[in-house]
MARPARO-257370 format. One record per residue (C-alpha): z, x, y; residue number from 1; residue in three letters. Coordinates in steps of 0.25 Angstrom, whole numbers. Layout:
# MARPARO-257370
((Z, X, Y), NUM, ala)
...
This chain:
# MARPARO-257370
((157, 182, -46), 1, unk)
((157, 180, -61), 2, unk)
((166, 170, -68), 3, unk)
((172, 181, -77), 4, unk)
((177, 189, -65), 5, unk)
((184, 176, -59), 6, unk)
((190, 173, -72), 7, unk)
((196, 188, -73), 8, unk)
((201, 187, -59), 9, unk)
((207, 173, -62), 10, unk)
((214, 179, -74), 11, unk)
((219, 191, -66), 12, unk)
((225, 183, -55), 13, unk)
((233, 175, -65), 14, unk)
((242, 187, -70), 15, unk)
((236, 200, -65), 16, unk)
((229, 205, -78), 17, unk)
((220, 201, -90), 18, unk)
((224, 206, -104), 19, unk)
((213, 209, -114), 20, unk)
((222, 204, -125), 21, unk)
((226, 191, -118), 22, unk)
((212, 187, -114), 23, unk)
((201, 194, -122), 24, unk)
((190, 185, -117), 25, unk)
((193, 188, -102), 26, unk)
((194, 202, -105), 27, unk)
((179, 202, -108), 28, unk)
((177, 200, -94), 29, unk)
((187, 211, -90), 30, unk)
((177, 220, -96), 31, unk)
((165, 215, -89), 32, unk)
((161, 225, -79), 33, unk)
((155, 215, -69), 34, unk)
((167, 207, -70), 35, unk)
((176, 219, -67), 36, unk)
((167, 223, -55), 37, unk)
((169, 209, -49), 38, unk)
((184, 209, -51), 39, unk)
((184, 223, -44), 40, unk)
((176, 217, -32), 41, unk)
((186, 205, -31), 42, unk)
((197, 215, -31), 43, unk)
((191, 222, -19), 44, unk)
((191, 209, -12), 45, unk)
((204, 203, -16), 46, unk)
((212, 216, -17), 47, unk)
((215, 219, -32), 48, unk)
((210, 229, -42), 49, unk)
((207, 226, -57), 50, unk)
((213, 236, -67), 51, unk)
((211, 237, -82), 52, unk)
((222, 243, -90), 53, unk)
((219, 243, -105), 54, unk)
((218, 228, -109), 55, unk)
((222, 222, -96), 56, unk)
((215, 220, -83), 57, unk)
((224, 219, -70), 58, unk)
((222, 214, -56), 59, unk)
((230, 223, -47), 60, unk)
((231, 219, -32), 61, unk)
((228, 230, -22), 62, unk)
((237, 233, -10), 63, unk)
((228, 225, 0), 64, unk)
((229, 213, -9), 65, unk)
((234, 201, -1), 66, unk)
((233, 191, -13), 67, unk)
((240, 197, -25), 68, unk)
((250, 206, -19), 69, unk)
((264, 200, -18), 70, unk)
((272, 198, -5), 71, unk)
((287, 198, -2), 72, unk)
((288, 183, -6), 73, unk)
((281, 185, -19), 74, unk)
((290, 197, -21), 75, unk)
((303, 189, -18), 76, unk)
((298, 178, -28), 77, unk)
((296, 188, -39), 78, unk)
((310, 194, -38), 79, unk)
((316, 180, -36), 80, unk)
((321, 184, -22), 81, unk)
((327, 175, -12), 82, unk)
((323, 176, 3), 83, unk)
((336, 183, 5), 84, unk)
((332, 196, -2), 85, unk)
((329, 206, 9), 86, unk)
((315, 213, 10), 87, unk)
((323, 226, 9), 88, unk)
((326, 222, -6), 89, unk)
((312, 219, -8), 90, unk)
((308, 233, -3), 91, unk)
((319, 238, -12), 92, unk)
((313, 231, -24), 93, unk)
((299, 237, -21), 94, unk)
((305, 250, -20), 95, unk)
((312, 248, -34), 96, unk)
((299, 243, -40), 97, unk)
((291, 255, -36), 98, unk)
((303, 264, -41), 99, unk)
((302, 257, -54), 100, unk)
((287, 260, -55), 101, unk)
((290, 274, -51), 102, unk)
((300, 276, -63), 103, unk)
((290, 271, -73), 104, unk)
((277, 276, -68), 105, unk)
((279, 290, -61), 106, unk)
((271, 297, -71), 107, unk)
((256, 301, -70), 108, unk)
((243, 296, -75), 109, unk)
((244, 290, -89), 110, unk)
((259, 294, -90), 111, unk)
((263, 286, -77), 112, unk)
((273, 278, -85), 113, unk)
((285, 287, -87), 114, unk)
((295, 277, -93), 115, unk)
((295, 264, -102), 116, unk)
((307, 257, -96), 117, unk)
((319, 258, -87), 118, unk)
((332, 249, -87), 119, unk)
((338, 243, -75), 120, unk)
((350, 252, -75), 121, unk)
((341, 264, -76), 122, unk)
((332, 259, -65), 123, unk)
((344, 256, -55), 124, unk)
((349, 270, -58), 125, unk)
((336, 277, -56), 126, unk)
((333, 269, -43), 127, unk)
((347, 272, -38), 128, unk)
((345, 287, -40), 129, unk)
((332, 286, -33), 130, unk)
((338, 278, -21), 131, unk)
((350, 288, -20), 132, unk)
((340, 300, -20), 133, unk)
((332, 292, -8), 134, unk)
((344, 290, 0), 135, unk)
((350, 304, -3), 136, unk)
((337, 310, 2), 137, unk)
((334, 301, 13), 138, unk)
((327, 306, 25), 139, unk)
((333, 307, 39), 140, unk)
((326, 304, 52), 141, unk)
((320, 317, 53), 142, unk)
((312, 316, 40), 143, unk)
((307, 302, 41), 144, unk)
((292, 301, 43), 145, unk)
((291, 285, 42), 146, unk)
((300, 273, 37), 147, unk)
((295, 275, 23), 148, unk)
((306, 284, 18), 149, unk)
((317, 276, 26), 150, unk)
((313, 263, 20), 151, unk)
((315, 268, 6), 152, unk)
((327, 275, 10), 153, unk)
((333, 262, 14), 154, unk)
((329, 255, 1), 155, unk)
((336, 266, -7), 156, unk)
((348, 264, 1), 157, unk)
((347, 249, -1), 158, unk)
((347, 251, -16), 159, unk)
((359, 260, -16), 160, unk)
((367, 250, -8), 161, unk)
((365, 240, -19), 162, unk)
((376, 238, -30), 163, unk)
((371, 238, -44), 164, unk)
((374, 224, -47), 165, unk)
((373, 216, -61), 166, unk)
((361, 220, -70), 167, unk)
((356, 205, -69), 168, unk)
((358, 205, -53), 169, unk)
((346, 200, -44), 170, unk)
((354, 203, -32), 171, unk)
((347, 212, -22), 172, unk)
((360, 219, -18), 173, unk)
((361, 224, -33), 174, unk)
((353, 235, -39), 175, unk)
((351, 227, -52), 176, unk)
((347, 215, -43), 177, unk)
((336, 224, -37), 178, unk)
((331, 229, -50), 179, unk)
((331, 215, -56), 180, unk)
((323, 209, -45), 181, unk)
((312, 220, -46), 182, unk)
((312, 217, -61), 183, unk)
((309, 202, -57), 184, unk)
((297, 207, -49), 185, unk)
((292, 216, -60), 186, unk)
((293, 205, -70), 187, unk)
((285, 196, -60), 188, unk)
((274, 206, -58), 189, unk)
((275, 210, -73), 190, unk)
((277, 225, -70), 191, unk)
((290, 227, -78), 192, unk)
((299, 220, -88), 193, unk)
((314, 220, -92), 194, unk)
((317, 219, -106), 195, unk)
((330, 213, -113), 196, unk)
((335, 227, -114), 197, unk)
((334, 230, -99), 198, unk)
((322, 239, -99), 199, unk)
((312, 238, -88), 200, unk)
((298, 241, -93), 201, unk)
((284, 241, -86), 202, unk)
((275, 230, -91), 203, unk)
((261, 233, -97), 204, unk)
((256, 228, -83), 205, unk)
((263, 239, -76), 206, unk)
((260, 250, -86), 207, unk)
((245, 246, -84), 208, unk)
((245, 245, -69), 209, unk)
((253, 257, -65), 210, unk)
((242, 267, -69), 211, unk)
((233, 260, -60), 212, unk)
((244, 261, -49), 213, unk)
((245, 275, -51), 214, unk)
((231, 278, -52), 215, unk)
((229, 271, -38), 216, unk)
((239, 281, -33), 217, unk)
((249, 271, -30), 218, unk)
((259, 280, -37), 219, unk)
((259, 288, -24), 220, unk)
((265, 276, -17), 221, unk)
((276, 275, -28), 222, unk)
((279, 289, -28), 223, unk)
((280, 289, -13), 224, unk)
((290, 277, -13), 225, unk)
((299, 284, -23), 226, unk)
((298, 298, -19), 227, unk)
((297, 299, -4), 228, unk)
((312, 297, -2), 229, unk)
((315, 308, -12), 230, unk)
((307, 318, -4), 231, unk)
((309, 313, 10), 232, unk)
((320, 323, 13), 233, unk)
((310, 335, 10), 234, unk)
((300, 331, 20), 235, unk)
């Protein structure tokens, strides 16, 4: 294996991407066909894909990756959670994270991004309305085909049982607390940022990678998670 390939891999391991404007010398190797072929071969063995989005090269772990994907311990660290936080709250955080991605990227093709920002107040309002729809249209025993709908129904009920709380709360019994926790996670993963005016905006990394996610048909998973409960009663 060429030294150039190992240098690129090492740089990608450090922060997940290489930027042409930050490292123009290394970018020459990014454009080397043989180097990219070797990186692709490494990805097949180690469970990652290499994606170029304009002036950046990203390393994206695949679902079967057992080295780069985070577990619950990592997740708790990112959201600064104690061991007392329930697994159900972690699942609710994941649910909310997927919903946020859905709100921003529910378009199609090159127009996947449908909004530039959302405030915490607007997010709480929209997610609450969604959860109210889920519980109002919840399925009964005759319509259930598996545990999937029931689990999301319970998470929606869990959100609705929480009080609004203070805007800076990190308590998991508060809606603001859940939102602030997921924003910590987004900040750790460099996916969304929160400005001084309270606007939640997707980072360049997110806008670069979401077309990849959608192109890989993972949008179907997002749509299923968000929409299944809304249509469950029609099945």
